Backbone as JSON, one array per atom type, in Angstrom:
{
  "sequence": "MITSFSVSLTYLHTGKEPMFDNAPLQVVKEQPKNFTELETNTSISSDGSLVQFVDLPFVPIPARATFIEMAGDEKSYGSLGVFRVHYPPQEIEGKRAVILEINGDSMEPQLKHGSKVLAVEVPKGDWVYQAGKVYAIAFANQFVTKRIKDNDMLINGTLTLHSDNPNGGKFVVPADQIRSMWRVIEVVKSTVE",
  "N": [[2.23, 7.39, -20.7], [4.89, 6.57, -21.28], [7.99, 6.78, -23.06], [10.28, 5.18, -24.52], [13.73, 5.28, -26.0], [15.17, 3.52, -28.52], [18.48, 2.35, -28.12], [21.31, 1.89, -29.58], [23.19, -1.39, -30.11], [25.88, -1.87, -30.56], [26.88, 0.8, -29.7], [26.15, 0.73, -26.72], [28.6, -1.17, -26.67], [30.74, -0.27, -27.65], [30.63, 2.8, -27.55], [30.64, 3.81, -29.92], [28.97, 6.08, -32.44], [26.47, 5.56, -34.32], [24.49, 6.8, -31.43], [21.28, 5.92, -31.61], [19.5, 3.08, -32.99], [17.77, 2.69, -36.01], [15.35, 2.32, -35.13], [11.74, 2.42, -35.26], [10.29, 4.5, -31.93], [9.88, 2.88, -29.08], [7.03, 2.28, -27.1], [6.14, 1.92, -23.5], [4.23, 0.3, -21.36], [2.7, 2.14, -18.5], [1.28, 0.91, -16.84], [-0.25, -2.31, -16.04], [-2.68, -3.79, -17.72], [-4.47, -5.56, -16.32], [-4.22, -8.19, -14.18], [-3.68, -10.81, -14.79], [-2.53, -10.21, -17.01], [0.15, -10.0, -17.6], [3.22, -8.68, -19.05], [6.1, -9.74, -20.14], [8.87, -7.7, -20.6], [12.12, -7.05, -22.35], [15.07, -5.69, -21.74], [18.15, -4.39, -21.93], [21.43, -4.69, -20.06], [23.72, -3.1, -17.97], [25.89, -4.57, -18.91], [26.02, -5.15, -21.17], [24.19, -7.7, -21.65], [20.99, -9.39, -22.08], [18.16, -8.82, -20.3], [15.34, -9.92, -18.67], [11.97, -8.55, -17.86], [8.88, -7.46, -15.66], [6.26, -4.94, -15.01], [4.3, -4.58, -12.62], [1.49, -3.95, -10.53], [1.96, -1.85, -7.87], [2.07, -1.73, -4.37], [1.96, 1.02, -2.12], [2.96, 1.83, 0.74], [0.75, 3.67, 1.98], [-1.36, 2.81, 0.08], [-2.62, 1.11, 0.92], [-5.21, 0.32, 2.59], [-6.62, 1.32, 0.07], [-6.6, -0.83, -1.5], [-7.8, -3.25, 0.1], [-10.36, -2.11, -0.68], [-10.49, -2.88, -2.97], [-9.27, -5.3, -3.91], [-10.95, -7.38, -4.05], [-12.48, -8.01, -6.92], [-11.95, -7.21, -10.56], [-11.57, -4.55, -10.49], [-10.47, -1.09, -11.79], [-7.13, -0.34, -11.31], [-5.84, 2.09, -11.11], [-5.26, 3.66, -9.43], [-2.66, 2.88, -8.05], [0.48, 2.03, -8.28], [3.55, 1.31, -9.91], [5.66, -1.01, -9.88], [8.52, -2.34, -11.12], [9.87, -5.74, -12.14], [13.02, -7.5, -12.71], [13.94, -10.83, -13.95], [11.87, -12.09, -14.21], [9.64, -14.47, -11.26], [8.86, -17.59, -12.4], [6.68, -19.04, -11.32], [4.72, -16.77, -11.42], [3.13, -16.63, -13.51], [0.25, -16.11, -15.68], [-0.98, -15.58, -13.37], [-2.74, -13.47, -10.95], [-0.75, -11.3, -9.88], [1.31, -9.17, -7.74], [3.31, -6.68, -6.25], [3.9, -5.71, -3.14], [4.22, -3.93, -0.52], [5.76, -3.99, 2.8], [3.93, -3.33, 5.67], [5.4, -2.03, 9.03], [6.97, -4.02, 11.79], [5.97, -6.73, 12.86], [6.78, -8.77, 10.84], [9.65, -8.92, 11.27], [12.62, -10.52, 11.6], [12.96, -11.29, 9.1], [11.44, -10.02, 6.96], [11.55, -6.85, 6.81], [11.0, -3.26, 7.46], [9.16, -1.46, 5.06], [9.88, -3.03, 3.18], [10.13, -4.56, 0.16], [7.63, -6.68, -1.66], [7.3, -9.81, -3.51], [4.03, -10.76, -4.69], [1.63, -13.46, -5.07], [-1.81, -13.61, -5.96], [-4.02, -15.78, -4.16], [-6.32, -18.18, -5.28], [-9.95, -18.29, -3.81], [-11.03, -20.72, -3.55], [-8.43, -21.97, -2.62], [-7.85, -21.63, -0.19], [-7.72, -23.03, 2.43], [-6.35, -25.03, 1.87], [-3.74, -23.38, 2.42], [-0.87, -23.07, 4.36], [2.32, -23.01, 6.62], [3.62, -20.56, 5.38], [4.48, -17.37, 4.55], [1.99, -14.93, 4.13], [-0.26, -12.23, 2.73], [-3.28, -10.98, 3.77], [-6.35, -9.85, 3.49], [-8.65, -8.72, 5.66], [-11.94, -8.05, 6.9], [-11.36, -4.8, 8.06], [-8.52, -4.74, 7.92], [-5.29, -5.14, 6.23], [-2.67, -7.15, 6.28], [0.57, -8.4, 6.56], [1.07, -12.09, 7.35], [2.56, -14.88, 8.79], [0.93, -18.42, 7.74], [0.52, -20.67, 9.86], [-1.49, -22.31, 11.48], [-4.31, -23.7, 10.35], [-7.04, -23.84, 10.27], [-9.51, -23.71, 8.67], [-11.49, -25.66, 7.5], [-11.99, -26.66, 9.96], [-13.1, -25.89, 12.1], [-13.51, -22.79, 10.99], [-11.46, -21.08, 11.32], [-8.75, -18.91, 11.0], [-5.44, -18.97, 11.7], [-3.1, -15.96, 12.33], [0.36, -15.55, 12.41], [3.18, -13.56, 13.43], [6.37, -13.25, 12.62], [7.97, -11.92, 14.43], [8.89, -12.29, 17.34], [8.01, -10.59, 19.42], [4.73, -9.89, 18.04], [3.11, -11.89, 18.58], [-0.07, -13.61, 17.73], [-3.01, -13.94, 15.61], [-6.12, -14.7, 15.94], [-8.53, -15.09, 13.0], [-11.33, -15.02, 11.85], [-12.84, -17.4, 9.18], [-15.02, -16.47, 7.13], [-14.74, -13.75, 7.49], [-12.41, -13.1, 5.75], [-11.41, -11.82, 3.06], [-9.17, -11.72, 0.41], [-6.49, -13.19, -0.26], [-2.54, -13.57, -0.65], [-0.25, -15.05, -1.85], [2.96, -14.54, -0.1], [5.87, -14.68, -2.41], [8.74, -13.87, -2.95], [11.59, -11.57, -1.29], [11.71, -8.3, -3.13], [12.73, -5.98, -2.97], [14.3, -4.54, -0.82], [15.85, -3.24, 2.63], [19.6, -2.77, 3.87], [20.9, -3.32, 7.52]],
  "CA": [[2.88, 6.47, -21.46], [6.75, 6.71, -20.75], [8.38, 6.55, -24.72], [11.93, 5.08, -24.78], [14.02, 5.2, -27.25], [15.96, 1.99, -28.8], [19.6, 2.1, -28.4], [22.38, 0.48, -30.52], [24.06, -2.38, -29.15], [26.86, -1.08, -30.66], [27.06, 2.41, -28.84], [26.43, 0.22, -25.36], [29.31, -2.44, -26.18], [32.07, 0.01, -27.74], [30.58, 3.92, -27.55], [30.13, 4.37, -31.18], [27.61, 6.35, -32.99], [25.48, 6.43, -33.53], [23.91, 6.11, -30.19], [20.61, 5.14, -31.61], [18.85, 2.72, -34.02], [16.35, 3.79, -36.75], [13.77, 1.63, -35.26], [11.18, 3.09, -34.19], [10.51, 4.48, -30.41], [9.4, 1.75, -28.13], [6.22, 2.8, -25.69], [6.09, 1.25, -22.57], [2.96, 1.04, -20.53], [3.02, 2.77, -17.18], [0.86, 0.06, -15.65], [-0.05, -3.07, -16.65], [-4.17, -3.46, -17.75], [-4.51, -6.15, -15.16], [-3.08, -8.59, -12.47], [-3.2, -11.64, -15.28], [-2.43, -9.31, -18.39], [1.34, -8.99, -17.77], [3.8, -8.56, -20.34], [7.65, -9.98, -20.63], [9.49, -7.18, -21.2], [13.79, -7.62, -22.35], [16.5, -4.67, -21.82], [19.98, -4.6, -21.85], [21.8, -4.65, -18.67], [25.27, -2.37, -17.82], [27.57, -5.32, -19.46], [25.28, -6.0, -22.53], [23.61, -8.55, -21.58], [19.43, -9.49, -21.87], [17.21, -9.01, -18.68], [13.94, -10.05, -19.12], [11.49, -8.2, -16.84], [7.95, -7.54, -15.8], [6.0, -3.89, -14.67], [3.46, -5.5, -11.7], [1.17, -2.73, -10.24], [2.51, -2.07, -6.44], [0.88, -1.28, -3.44], [2.68, 1.48, -0.74], [1.59, 1.79, 2.66], [-1.11, 4.36, 1.99], [-2.36, 2.84, -0.4], [-3.11, -0.3, 1.39], [-6.94, 0.59, 2.85], [-7.6, 0.99, -0.95], [-6.27, -1.66, -2.26], [-8.41, -3.85, 0.61], [-11.92, -2.37, -1.32], [-10.01, -3.31, -4.93], [-8.81, -6.35, -3.74], [-11.36, -8.78, -4.87], [-12.45, -7.86, -8.23], [-10.88, -6.52, -11.24], [-12.01, -3.3, -10.39], [-9.71, -0.25, -11.64], [-6.4, 0.06, -10.06], [-5.23, 2.91, -11.82], [-4.21, 4.52, -8.25], [-1.53, 1.92, -7.67], [2.05, 3.06, -8.79], [4.52, 0.34, -10.99], [7.17, -1.44, -9.62], [9.51, -3.11, -12.29], [10.73, -7.15, -11.28], [13.79, -8.24, -13.45], [13.96, -11.94, -13.65], [10.69, -12.85, -13.02], [9.84, -16.07, -11.43], [7.67, -18.54, -13.15], [5.25, -18.65, -10.46], [3.92, -15.68, -11.39], [2.74, -16.61, -15.02], [-0.84, -16.53, -15.34], [-1.74, -15.5, -11.74], [-2.52, -12.09, -10.3], [0.76, -10.83, -8.98], [1.0, -7.77, -7.21], [4.03, -5.79, -5.56], [3.3, -4.79, -1.48], [5.13, -2.98, 0.46], [5.56, -4.1, 4.29], [4.69, -1.99, 6.65], [5.64, -2.47, 10.54], [7.81, -4.72, 12.13], [5.97, -7.37, 13.11], [7.55, -9.9, 10.49], [10.69, -9.11, 11.12], [13.41, -10.16, 10.57], [13.0, -11.74, 7.28], [10.52, -8.59, 6.38], [11.37, -5.22, 7.15], [9.64, -2.52, 7.45], [9.58, -0.51, 3.87], [10.2, -3.77, 2.31], [8.53, -5.05, -0.89], [7.37, -8.27, -1.8], [6.38, -10.17, -4.99], [2.56, -12.25, -3.74], [0.28, -13.72, -6.26], [-2.88, -13.97, -5.39], [-4.31, -17.35, -4.0], [-8.05, -18.24, -5.37], [-10.67, -18.65, -2.63], [-10.68, -22.25, -3.12], [-7.44, -22.52, -2.48], [-7.61, -21.13, 0.89], [-7.97, -23.71, 2.77], [-4.77, -25.45, 2.02], [-2.48, -22.79, 2.41], [-0.01, -22.99, 5.83], [3.58, -22.94, 6.26], [4.38, -19.49, 4.28], [3.92, -15.61, 4.38], [0.79, -14.08, 3.32], [-0.65, -10.94, 2.84], [-4.09, -11.19, 3.77], [-7.38, -8.77, 3.01], [-10.33, -9.43, 5.83], [-12.96, -6.57, 7.87], [-10.88, -3.81, 7.2], [-7.37, -4.28, 7.64], [-4.63, -5.81, 4.93], [-1.46, -7.83, 7.24], [1.58, -9.75, 5.98], [1.89, -13.07, 8.28], [2.98, -16.39, 8.52], [0.4, -18.81, 8.33], [0.98, -22.32, 10.98], [-2.46, -23.14, 11.97], [-5.09, -23.23, 9.02], [-8.38, -24.42, 10.52], [-10.46, -23.27, 8.0], [-12.01, -26.54, 7.33], [-12.61, -27.45, 11.0], [-13.98, -24.57, 13.02], [-13.76, -21.95, 10.33], [-10.69, -19.72, 11.61], [-6.78, -18.85, 10.36], [-4.51, -18.49, 12.88], [-2.08, -15.44, 11.94], [1.38, -15.73, 13.1], [4.28, -12.82, 13.53], [8.08, -13.59, 13.1], [8.87, -11.65, 15.23], [8.24, -12.72, 18.67], [6.58, -9.31, 20.11], [4.44, -9.84, 17.55], [2.49, -12.24, 18.68], [-0.7, -14.31, 16.65], [-4.07, -13.88, 16.32], [-7.41, -15.7, 15.07], [-9.5, -14.51, 12.46], [-12.85, -15.83, 10.68], [-12.86, -17.24, 7.82], [-16.3, -15.56, 6.45], [-14.13, -12.02, 6.74], [-11.52, -12.63, 4.69], [-11.5, -10.84, 1.64], [-8.15, -11.53, -0.16], [-5.32, -14.14, 0.38], [-2.26, -13.59, -1.52], [1.31, -16.0, -1.59], [4.36, -13.88, -0.54], [6.93, -15.62, -3.34], [10.27, -13.16, -2.78], [11.43, -10.19, -1.13], [12.37, -8.0, -4.32], [13.45, -5.01, -2.84], [14.36, -4.39, 1.45], [17.27, -2.41, 3.36], [20.61, -3.15, 4.83], [21.11, -2.18, 8.74]],
  "C": [[4.3, 7.05, -21.07], [7.34, 6.2, -22.65], [9.66, 6.38, -24.08], [12.47, 4.98, -25.96], [15.38, 4.02, -27.24], [17.71, 2.22, -29.08], [20.45, 1.38, -28.57], [22.94, -0.01, -29.96], [25.69, -2.5, -29.12], [27.56, -0.14, -30.14], [27.03, 1.56, -27.53], [27.77, -0.24, -24.88], [30.56, -0.85, -26.55], [31.82, 1.9, -27.61], [30.64, 4.01, -28.83], [29.35, 4.76, -31.72], [27.08, 5.63, -33.82], [24.58, 5.9, -32.69], [22.56, 5.43, -30.7], [20.22, 4.73, -32.73], [18.02, 3.33, -34.61], [15.39, 2.6, -36.78], [13.2, 2.75, -34.68], [11.25, 3.17, -32.58], [9.71, 3.27, -30.0], [8.53, 2.73, -27.28], [6.21, 1.71, -24.98], [5.22, 1.84, -21.39], [3.38, 1.21, -19.08], [2.56, 1.72, -16.69], [0.15, -0.79, -16.82], [-2.09, -3.19, -16.41], [-4.68, -4.34, -16.85], [-3.69, -6.86, -14.63], [-2.46, -9.7, -13.75], [-2.45, -11.23, -17.04], [-0.53, -8.96, -18.47], [2.65, -9.54, -18.69], [5.22, -8.58, -20.44], [8.31, -9.0, -21.13], [11.68, -7.63, -21.61], [13.94, -6.35, -22.47], [17.57, -4.93, -21.58], [20.45, -4.01, -20.56], [22.75, -3.75, -18.88], [26.26, -2.85, -18.82], [26.87, -5.8, -20.56], [24.9, -6.98, -22.56], [21.45, -8.06, -21.57], [19.34, -9.62, -20.71], [16.26, -8.85, -19.56], [13.47, -9.26, -17.61], [9.61, -7.9, -16.86], [7.72, -6.46, -14.83], [4.67, -4.6, -13.97], [3.01, -4.19, -10.81], [1.85, -3.16, -8.36], [1.6, -0.94, -5.63], [2.05, -0.5, -2.76], [2.12, 0.89, 0.04], [0.7, 2.29, 2.42], [-1.38, 3.66, 1.24], [-3.36, 1.18, -0.23], [-4.55, -0.22, 2.03], [-6.99, 0.54, 1.56], [-7.5, -0.04, -1.43], [-7.14, -3.04, -2.01], [-9.84, -3.31, -0.26], [-11.66, -3.0, -3.21], [-10.0, -4.9, -5.05], [-9.35, -7.65, -3.99], [-12.58, -8.82, -5.8], [-11.65, -7.57, -9.08], [-11.48, -5.22, -11.57], [-10.28, -2.23, -11.11], [-8.25, -0.54, -10.75], [-5.34, 0.76, -10.95], [-4.37, 3.75, -10.6], [-2.95, 3.88, -7.51], [-0.65, 2.22, -8.28], [2.42, 1.44, -9.54], [5.69, 0.28, -10.67], [8.02, -2.6, -11.07], [10.27, -4.43, -11.38], [11.73, -7.11, -12.16], [13.78, -9.59, -13.12], [12.8, -12.59, -13.07], [10.38, -14.01, -12.99], [8.67, -16.2, -12.06], [6.65, -18.72, -12.48], [4.5, -17.49, -10.69], [2.93, -15.82, -12.57], [0.83, -17.38, -15.13], [-1.71, -16.52, -14.0], [-1.78, -14.18, -11.74], [-1.33, -11.87, -9.52], [1.08, -8.89, -8.91], [2.81, -7.53, -6.36], [3.7, -4.96, -4.18], [4.12, -4.26, -0.71], [4.82, -3.2, 1.95], [5.36, -2.87, 5.29], [4.64, -2.82, 8.41], [6.73, -3.22, 10.4], [7.6, -5.88, 12.69], [6.32, -8.73, 12.39], [9.06, -10.01, 10.65], [11.61, -9.96, 12.24], [13.69, -10.36, 9.51], [12.0, -10.27, 6.18], [10.38, -7.29, 7.28], [10.77, -4.27, 6.83], [9.74, -1.6, 6.19], [9.63, -1.31, 2.76], [9.21, -4.03, 1.0], [9.18, -6.22, -1.49], [6.58, -8.6, -2.92], [4.87, -10.95, -4.17], [1.82, -12.6, -5.01], [-0.97, -14.06, -5.52], [-3.21, -15.62, -5.2], [-6.44, -17.46, -4.18], [-8.57, -18.66, -4.26], [-10.43, -19.98, -2.43], [-9.84, -23.27, -2.5], [-7.36, -22.07, -1.05], [-7.16, -21.78, 2.12], [-6.98, -24.82, 3.01], [-3.68, -24.73, 2.35], [-1.88, -22.45, 4.69], [0.91, -22.93, 5.83], [4.46, -21.63, 5.66], [3.77, -18.18, 4.46], [2.87, -15.63, 3.56], [0.07, -12.77, 3.42], [-2.15, -10.9, 2.57], [-5.39, -9.91, 4.24], [-8.28, -9.39, 4.23], [-10.78, -8.05, 6.72], [-12.19, -6.14, 6.77], [-9.33, -3.48, 7.79], [-6.94, -5.76, 6.69], [-3.04, -5.82, 6.09], [-1.08, -8.54, 6.15], [1.66, -10.43, 7.53], [1.79, -13.85, 8.01], [1.56, -16.9, 9.31], [0.59, -20.38, 8.81], [-0.36, -23.07, 10.84], [-3.52, -22.44, 11.24], [-6.56, -24.33, 9.61], [-9.58, -24.57, 10.35], [-12.04, -24.15, 8.02], [-12.76, -27.38, 8.56], [-13.56, -26.44, 12.04], [-13.97, -23.55, 12.47], [-13.1, -20.9, 10.65], [-9.01, -20.04, 10.85], [-6.34, -17.91, 11.03], [-3.18, -17.49, 11.95], [-1.14, -15.44, 12.82], [2.29, -14.39, 12.8], [5.95, -13.41, 13.69], [8.51, -12.82, 13.65], [8.14, -11.48, 16.47], [7.37, -12.13, 18.99], [5.53, -9.46, 19.37], [2.98, -10.44, 17.68], [1.65, -13.05, 17.57], [-1.82, -13.91, 17.27], [-4.85, -14.44, 14.97], [-8.2, -15.04, 14.23], [-10.59, -15.93, 11.74], [-12.74, -16.12, 9.92], [-13.5, -16.53, 6.81], [-15.76, -14.02, 6.45], [-12.91, -11.7, 6.0], [-11.51, -12.67, 3.19], [-10.72, -11.25, 0.65], [-6.98, -12.75, 0.4], [-4.3, -13.52, -0.95], [-0.4, -13.82, -0.8], [2.61, -14.87, -1.38], [5.4, -14.98, -1.13], [8.2, -15.04, -2.52], [10.11, -12.44, -2.21], [12.19, -9.94, -2.69], [13.25, -6.81, -4.09], [13.38, -5.01, -1.18], [16.12, -3.55, 1.76], [18.23, -3.33, 3.92], [20.61, -2.22, 6.68], [22.07, -3.3, 8.99]]
}
């Protein structure tokens, strides 16, 4: 647990003491209990305005293999990090949401290696309807971030995953090997070159 102090709004605006309110200490959770119990919190920005945020499970590149093993159910996600998202989109309410770190250059120029993206889990019953967007997909022993252009799950039981980088190509995944699917909603952090 991380303990934070309740800083006085007067102190933030004017610099006049006392610095801290007499309010009790606020305890901030280091990690959400699970993906759907997201708690929207409020903090004060440098200009004194209120900013909403949520703390989401973060899957860094080294944890991706472990995440594949956990992605199918509500096992403990204690080994994952936490990433704070300011102004969280309404699309994540009531859904399993996670921050994923992009590995490799197959989705460049839109998604660079090391970028962090916000993704929501797609329920298994909806996999057959997904196309045209970017998804993180766990299948067999792989976890990749690709664009779905051809979804033939209803016709021949396959899903074709495309790289945005022309050198990345495409490949076909049998639907029965897919373990989980996450739709990428937005980039939350990326570098500029």
